[in-house]
matplotlib code that plots the C-alpha trace (Angstrom):
import matplotlib.pyplot as plt

x = [0.0, 1.4, 1.2, -1.0, 0.9, 1.3, -1.5, -0.8, -3.3, -1.3, 0.9, 3.9, 3.5, 6.1, 4.1, 1.0, 2.9, 4.2, 0.7, -0.6, 2.2, 1.6, -2.1, -2.0, 0.8, -0.9, -4.1, -2.0, -0.6, -4.2, -5.0, -2.0, -3.0, -6.6, -5.7, -3.4, -6.4, -8.6, -5.9, -5.7, -9.5, -10.2, -7.1, -6.9, -3.3, -0.9, 2.1, 0.4, -1.1, 2.3, 4.1, 1.4, 1.3, 5.1, 5.0, 2.1, 3.8, 7.0, 4.8, 3.1, 6.5, 7.6, 4.4, 5.0, 8.5, 7.1, 4.6, 7.3, 9.6, 6.8, 6.0, 9.6, 9.5, 6.5, 8.1, 11.5, 12.4, 15.2, 13.9, 16.9, 16.4, 12.6, 13.3, 15.7, 13.4, 10.4, 12.1, 13.1, 9.4, 8.3, 10.7, 9.8, 6.0, 6.5, 8.4, 5.4, 3.0, 5.1, 5.0, 1.2, 1.0, 3.1, 0.9, -2.2, -0.7, 0.0, -3.5, -5.1, -2.8, -3.7, -7.4, -7.3, -5.0]
y = [0.0, 3.3, 6.4, 9.2, 11.9, 15.2, 17.6, 21.3, 22.1, 20.1, 22.2, 20.8, 20.4, 23.0, 25.6, 24.7, 25.0, 28.4, 29.6, 28.3, 30.0, 33.2, 33.4, 32.2, 34.5, 37.5, 36.6, 36.3, 39.8, 41.0, 38.9, 40.2, 43.8, 43.1, 41.5, 44.5, 46.8, 44.4, 44.2, 48.0, 48.2, 45.4, 44.8, 46.3, 45.6, 48.0, 45.7, 42.8, 45.2, 46.6, 43.2, 41.5, 44.4, 44.2, 40.4, 40.8, 43.7, 41.6, 38.7, 40.7, 41.5, 37.9, 36.9, 39.7, 38.3, 34.8, 36.3, 38.1, 35.0, 32.8, 35.4, 35.3, 31.5, 31.7, 34.3, 32.7, 30.6, 28.5, 25.3, 25.1, 28.7, 28.1, 25.2, 27.3, 30.3, 28.2, 26.4, 29.8, 30.9, 27.8, 28.2, 31.9, 31.0, 28.4, 31.0, 33.3, 30.6, 30.0, 33.7, 33.6, 30.8, 32.8, 35.9, 33.8, 32.3, 35.8, 36.9, 33.9, 34.4, 38.1, 37.3, 34.7, 36.7]
z = [0.0, -1.0, 1.2, 0.1, -1.8, 0.1, -0.4, -0.9, 1.9, 4.4, 6.7, 8.6, 12.3, 13.0, 11.1, 13.1, 16.4, 15.5, 14.6, 18.0, 19.9, 18.0, 18.7, 22.3, 23.3, 21.6, 23.6, 26.8, 26.4, 26.5, 29.5, 31.4, 30.7, 31.6, 34.9, 35.7, 35.5, 37.5, 40.3, 40.3, 40.9, 43.4, 45.4, 48.9, 49.7, 48.1, 48.5, 46.7, 44.2, 43.1, 43.2, 41.1, 38.7, 38.2, 37.6, 35.1, 33.3, 32.9, 31.9, 29.2, 27.8, 27.9, 26.0, 23.5, 22.9, 22.3, 19.9, 17.9, 17.9, 16.6, 13.9, 12.9, 12.7, 10.5, 8.2, 7.8, 4.8, 6.3, 7.9, 10.2, 11.4, 11.8, 14.1, 16.3, 16.5, 17.1, 20.0, 21.4, 21.1, 22.8, 25.7, 26.1, 26.0, 28.8, 30.9, 30.4, 31.5, 34.6, 35.4, 35.0, 37.5, 40.0, 39.6, 40.1, 43.2, 44.6, 43.8, 45.6, 48.6, 48.8, 48.5, 51.3, 53.7]

ax = plt.figure().add_subplot(projection="3d")
ax.plot(x, y, z, "-o")
ax.set_aspect("equal")
plt.show()
């Protein structure tokens, strides 16, 4: 049995991953900025408010970096460069997710304290 010939509509997995990182990190920039405004409105503790704001602001920049790296991976023509840039975007995105978890932990701690 012969394998099916490649279809021009098929995209490589790497391309799909870069698109997902691009869209998710762009959305997370918006989430971070929204949560900053919510924290400003509803948090009573000034210490927690400024600390969470700082973490989320840095986090928004990290997600913006992941977004730009994934865009670069989508636009590059070299397959080897695409893999390197996409790996960097993946690592930066995971660092951003870790920062989001830390910010959520601080918010929960402040809400229960």
